[in-house]
LUMMARRO-205508 format. One record per atom (N, C-alpha, C): z negated, x negated, y; atom name; residue in three letters. Coordinates in steps of 0.05 Angstrom, whole numbers, plus 5000, padded with zeros to 4 digits. Example, Ala and Ser with C-alpha at 12.3 -4.5 7.8 and 13.67 -1.06 7.14 Angstrom:
BEGIN
<up 4844	east 4736	north 4886	at N	aa ALA>;
<up 4844	east 4754	north 4910	at CA	aa ALA>;
<up 4844	east 4736	north 4934	at C	aa ALA>;
<up 4858	east 4743	north 4955	at N	aa SER>;
<up 4857	east 4727	north 4979	at CA	aa SER>;
<up 4843	east 4742	north 5001	at C	aa SER>;
//
This chain:
BEGIN
<up 7783	east 6236	north 6382	at N	aa MET>;
<up 7795	east 6210	north 6374	at CA	aa MET>;
<up 7774	east 6191	north 6364	at C	aa MET>;
<up 7749	east 6197	north 6369	at N	aa LEU>;
<up 7727	east 6180	north 6360	at CA	aa LEU>;
<up 7728	east 6177	north 6329	at C	aa LEU>;
<up 7733	east 6199	north 6316	at N	aa LEU>;
<up 7735	east 6197	north 6286	at CA	aa LEU>;
<up 7757	east 6179	north 6278	at C	aa LEU>;
<up 7780	east 6182	north 6291	at N	aa ALA>;
<up 7803	east 6165	north 6283	at CA	aa ALA>;
<up 7797	east 6135	north 6288	at C	aa ALA>;
<up 7785	east 6129	north 6310	at N	aa HIS>;
<up 7779	east 6101	north 6317	at CA	aa HIS>;
<up 7760	east 6088	north 6296	at C	aa HIS>;
<up 7738	east 6102	north 6290	at N	aa PHE>;
<up 7720	east 6092	north 6271	at CA	aa PHE>;
<up 7732	east 6090	north 6243	at C	aa PHE>;
<up 7749	east 6109	north 6237	at N	aa THR>;
<up 7763	east 6109	north 6210	at CA	aa THR>;
<up 7782	east 6086	north 6208	at C	aa THR>;
<up 7798	east 6082	north 6229	at N	aa LEU>;
<up 7818	east 6060	north 6228	at CA	aa LEU>;
<up 7804	east 6033	north 6228	at C	aa LEU>;
<up 7780	east 6031	north 6239	at N	aa ALA>;
<up 7765	east 6006	north 6238	at CA	aa ALA>;
<up 7749	east 6003	north 6212	at C	aa ALA>;
<up 7751	east 6023	north 6195	at N	aa ASP>;
<up 7737	east 6024	north 6169	at CA	aa ASP>;
<up 7707	east 6023	north 6174	at C	aa ASP>;
<up 7697	east 6038	north 6194	at N	aa ARG>;
<up 7669	east 6038	north 6202	at CA	aa ARG>;
<up 7657	east 6066	north 6204	at C	aa ARG>;
<up 7666	east 6084	north 6187	at N	aa LEU>;
<up 7654	east 6110	north 6188	at CA	aa LEU>;
<up 7624	east 6109	north 6181	at C	aa LEU>;
<up 7616	east 6088	north 6166	at N	aa ASP>;
<up 7588	east 6084	north 6160	at CA	aa ASP>;
<up 7571	east 6080	north 6185	at C	aa ASP>;
<up 7582	east 6065	north 6204	at N	aa VAL>;
<up 7568	east 6060	north 6229	at CA	aa VAL>;
<up 7566	east 6086	north 6245	at C	aa VAL>;
<up 7587	east 6101	north 6246	at N	aa LEU>;
<up 7586	east 6127	north 6260	at CA	aa LEU>;
<up 7565	east 6145	north 6248	at C	aa LEU>;
<up 7564	east 6146	north 6222	at N	aa GLN>;
<up 7544	east 6162	north 6208	at CA	aa GLN>;
<up 7516	east 6153	north 6216	at C	aa GLN>;
<up 7511	east 6127	north 6216	at N	aa ASP>;
<up 7485	east 6117	north 6224	at CA	aa ASP>;
<up 7478	east 6124	north 6253	at C	aa ASP>;
<up 7497	east 6123	north 6270	at N	aa LEU>;
<up 7492	east 6130	north 6298	at CA	aa LEU>;
<up 7486	east 6160	north 6302	at C	aa LEU>;
<up 7496	east 6176	north 6284	at N	aa LEU>;
<up 7493	east 6205	north 6286	at CA	aa LEU>;
<up 7473	east 6216	north 6266	at C	aa LEU>;
<up 7457	east 6199	north 6255	at N	aa LEU>;
<up 7439	east 6205	north 6232	at CA	aa LEU>;
<up 7423	east 6230	north 6236	at C	aa LEU>;
<up 7412	east 6234	north 6260	at N	aa LYS>;
<up 7394	east 6257	north 6265	at CA	aa LYS>;
<up 7408	east 6280	north 6278	at C	aa LYS>;
<up 7434	east 6279	north 6279	at N	aa ALA>;
<up 7450	east 6300	north 6293	at CA	aa ALA>;
<up 7465	east 6317	north 6272	at C	aa ALA>;
<up 7469	east 6342	north 6279	at N	aa ASP>;
<up 7487	east 6359	north 6264	at CA	aa ASP>;
<up 7515	east 6350	north 6270	at C	aa ASP>;
<up 7531	east 6342	north 6251	at N	aa CYS>;
<up 7557	east 6332	north 6256	at CA	aa CYS>;
<up 7578	east 6352	north 6247	at C	aa CYS>;
<up 7596	east 6359	north 6265	at N	aa TRP>;
<up 7617	east 6378	north 6258	at CA	aa TRP>;
<up 7641	east 6372	north 6276	at C	aa TRP>;
<up 7663	east 6382	north 6267	at N	aa THR>;
<up 7688	east 6381	north 6283	at CA	aa THR>;
<up 7703	east 6406	north 6278	at C	aa THR>;
<up 7725	east 6410	north 6291	at N	aa THR>;
<up 7741	east 6434	north 6288	at CA	aa THR>;
<up 7762	east 6430	north 6267	at C	aa THR>;
<up 7772	east 6451	north 6256	at N	aa GLN>;
<up 7793	east 6450	north 6236	at CA	aa GLN>;
<up 7818	east 6438	north 6248	at C	aa GLN>;
<up 7822	east 6442	north 6274	at N	aa VAL>;
<up 7845	east 6430	north 6288	at CA	aa VAL>;
<up 7845	east 6400	north 6287	at C	aa VAL>;
<up 7821	east 6388	north 6291	at N	aa VAL>;
<up 7818	east 6359	north 6290	at CA	aa VAL>;
<up 7824	east 6349	north 6261	at C	aa VAL>;
<up 7813	east 6363	north 6241	at N	aa ILE>;
<up 7818	east 6356	north 6214	at CA	aa ILE>;
<up 7848	east 6357	north 6208	at C	aa ILE>;
<up 7861	east 6377	north 6217	at N	aa GLU>;
<up 7890	east 6379	north 6213	at CA	aa GLU>;
<up 7905	east 6357	north 6227	at C	aa GLU>;
<up 7896	east 6349	north 6251	at N	aa GLU>;
<up 7909	east 6327	north 6265	at CA	aa GLU>;
<up 7905	east 6300	north 6250	at C	aa GLU>;
<up 7882	east 6296	north 6239	at N	aa LEU>;
<up 7877	east 6272	north 6223	at CA	aa LEU>;
<up 7895	east 6272	north 6198	at C	aa LEU>;
<up 7897	east 6294	north 6185	at N	aa ARG>;
<up 7914	east 6296	north 6161	at CA	aa ARG>;
<up 7943	east 6291	north 6168	at C	aa ARG>;
<up 7951	east 6302	north 6191	at N	aa SER>;
<up 7979	east 6298	north 6200	at CA	aa SER>;
<up 7984	east 6268	north 6206	at C	aa SER>;
<up 7964	east 6255	north 6219	at N	aa GLY>;
<up 7967	east 6227	north 6225	at CA	aa GLY>;
<up 7966	east 6210	north 6201	at C	aa GLY>;
<up 7955	east 6220	north 6179	at N	aa ALA>;
<up 7953	east 6205	north 6154	at CA	aa ALA>;
<up 7980	east 6200	north 6141	at C	aa ALA>;
<up 8000	east 6214	north 6151	at N	aa ARG>;
<up 8027	east 6209	north 6140	at CA	aa ARG>;
<up 8036	east 6180	north 6147	at C	aa ARG>;
<up 8028	east 6171	north 6171	at N	aa THR>;
<up 8035	east 6144	north 6179	at CA	aa THR>;
<up 8012	east 6125	north 6177	at C	aa THR>;
<up 7987	east 6135	north 6177	at N	aa ARG>;
<up 7963	east 6119	north 6174	at CA	aa ARG>;
<up 7945	east 6131	north 6153	at C	aa ARG>;
<up 7951	east 6126	north 6127	at N	aa PRO>;
<up 7937	east 6139	north 6105	at CA	aa PRO>;
<up 7907	east 6137	north 6105	at C	aa PRO>;
<up 7897	east 6116	north 6118	at N	aa GLU>;
<up 7868	east 6112	north 6119	at CA	aa GLU>;
<up 7853	east 6134	north 6135	at C	aa GLU>;
<up 7868	east 6150	north 6151	at N	aa LEU>;
<up 7856	east 6172	north 6166	at CA	aa LEU>;
<up 7845	east 6194	north 6148	at C	aa LEU>;
<up 7855	east 6196	north 6124	at N	aa VAL>;
<up 7845	east 6216	north 6105	at CA	aa VAL>;
<up 7815	east 6213	north 6101	at C	aa VAL>;
<up 7805	east 6188	north 6102	at N	aa ALA>;
<up 7776	east 6183	north 6097	at CA	aa ALA>;
<up 7758	east 6199	north 6116	at C	aa ALA>;
<up 7767	east 6204	north 6140	at N	aa ALA>;
<up 7750	east 6220	north 6159	at CA	aa ALA>;
<up 7749	east 6249	north 6151	at C	aa ALA>;
<up 7768	east 6258	north 6136	at N	aa CYS>;
<up 7769	east 6286	north 6127	at CA	aa CYS>;
<up 7751	east 6290	north 6102	at C	aa CYS>;
<up 7743	east 6269	north 6090	at N	aa GLU>;
<up 7729	east 6270	north 6064	at CA	aa GLU>;
<up 7699	east 6263	north 6065	at C	aa GLU>;
<up 7689	east 6256	north 6088	at N	aa VAL>;
<up 7660	east 6249	north 6090	at CA	aa VAL>;
<up 7644	east 6274	north 6087	at C	aa VAL>;
<up 7622	east 6272	north 6072	at N	aa ASP>;
<up 7605	east 6295	north 6066	at CA	aa ASP>;
<up 7585	east 6302	north 6089	at C	aa ASP>;
<up 7582	east 6284	north 6108	at N	aa TRP>;
<up 7563	east 6289	north 6130	at CA	aa TRP>;
<up 7576	east 6303	north 6154	at C	aa TRP>;
<up 7602	east 6308	north 6152	at N	aa LEU>;
<up 7616	east 6320	north 6174	at CA	aa LEU>;
<up 7626	east 6348	north 6165	at C	aa LEU>;
<up 7617	east 6368	north 6179	at N	aa ALA>;
<up 7625	east 6395	north 6172	at CA	aa ALA>;
<up 7649	east 6403	north 6190	at C	aa ALA>;
<up 7669	east 6415	north 6178	at N	aa ALA>;
<up 7691	east 6426	north 6193	at CA	aa ALA>;
<up 7686	east 6456	north 6198	at C	aa ALA>;
<up 7689	east 6464	north 6223	at N	aa THR>;
<up 7685	east 6491	north 6230	at CA	aa THR>;
<up 7709	east 6502	north 6244	at C	aa THR>;
<up 7713	east 6527	north 6241	at N	aa LEU>;
<up 7735	east 6541	north 6255	at CA	aa LEU>;
<up 7722	east 6552	north 6280	at C	aa LEU>;
<up 7731	east 6543	north 6303	at N	aa VAL>;
<up 7720	east 6552	north 6328	at CA	aa VAL>;
<up 7737	east 6574	north 6339	at C	aa VAL>;
<up 7724	east 6597	north 6344	at N	aa ILE>;
<up 7738	east 6620	north 6355	at CA	aa ILE>;
<up 7726	east 6625	north 6382	at C	aa ILE>;
<up 7742	east 6624	north 6402	at N	aa LEU>;
<up 7733	east 6629	north 6429	at CA	aa LEU>;
<up 7739	east 6658	north 6437	at C	aa LEU>;
<up 7719	east 6671	north 6448	at N	aa HIS>;
<up 7723	east 6698	north 6458	at CA	aa HIS>;
<up 7723	east 6696	north 6488	at C	aa HIS>;
<up 7744	east 6704	north 6500	at N	aa ILE>;
<up 7747	east 6703	north 6529	at CA	aa ILE>;
<up 7746	east 6732	north 6539	at C	aa ILE>;
<up 7727	east 6738	north 6556	at N	aa ASP>;
<up 7724	east 6765	north 6567	at CA	aa ASP>;
<up 7740	east 6766	north 6592	at C	aa ASP>;
<up 7761	east 6782	north 6592	at N	aa HIS>;
<up 7778	east 6783	north 6615	at CA	aa HIS>;
<up 7770	east 6806	north 6635	at C	aa HIS>;
<up 7749	east 6819	north 6628	at N	aa THR>;
<up 7740	east 6840	north 6647	at CA	aa THR>;
<up 7725	east 6828	north 6670	at C	aa THR>;
<up 7728	east 6839	north 6693	at N	aa ARG>;
<up 7714	east 6829	north 6716	at CA	aa ARG>;
<up 7696	east 6851	north 6727	at C	aa ARG>;
<up 7673	east 6842	north 6737	at N	aa THR>;
<up 7655	east 6860	north 6750	at CA	aa THR>;
<up 7656	east 6855	north 6780	at C	aa THR>;
<up 7653	east 6876	north 6795	at N	aa THR>;
<up 7653	east 6872	north 6824	at CA	aa THR>;
<up 7626	east 6878	north 6836	at C	aa THR>;
//
């Protein structure tokens, strides 16, 4: 929700400055939630379009085997 809050405040520039030396990424799920929210809050699209934020698809592998 951090992305949404900075976007709605029109301060993605401040978030970028705060994260200047960090690798910035989010999941595809978050991008999809922002786009979905943009139906009622069009300004949320801006968070999906910044070039300093990479969207990644996170795939979790859960090992269900147990060792005794």
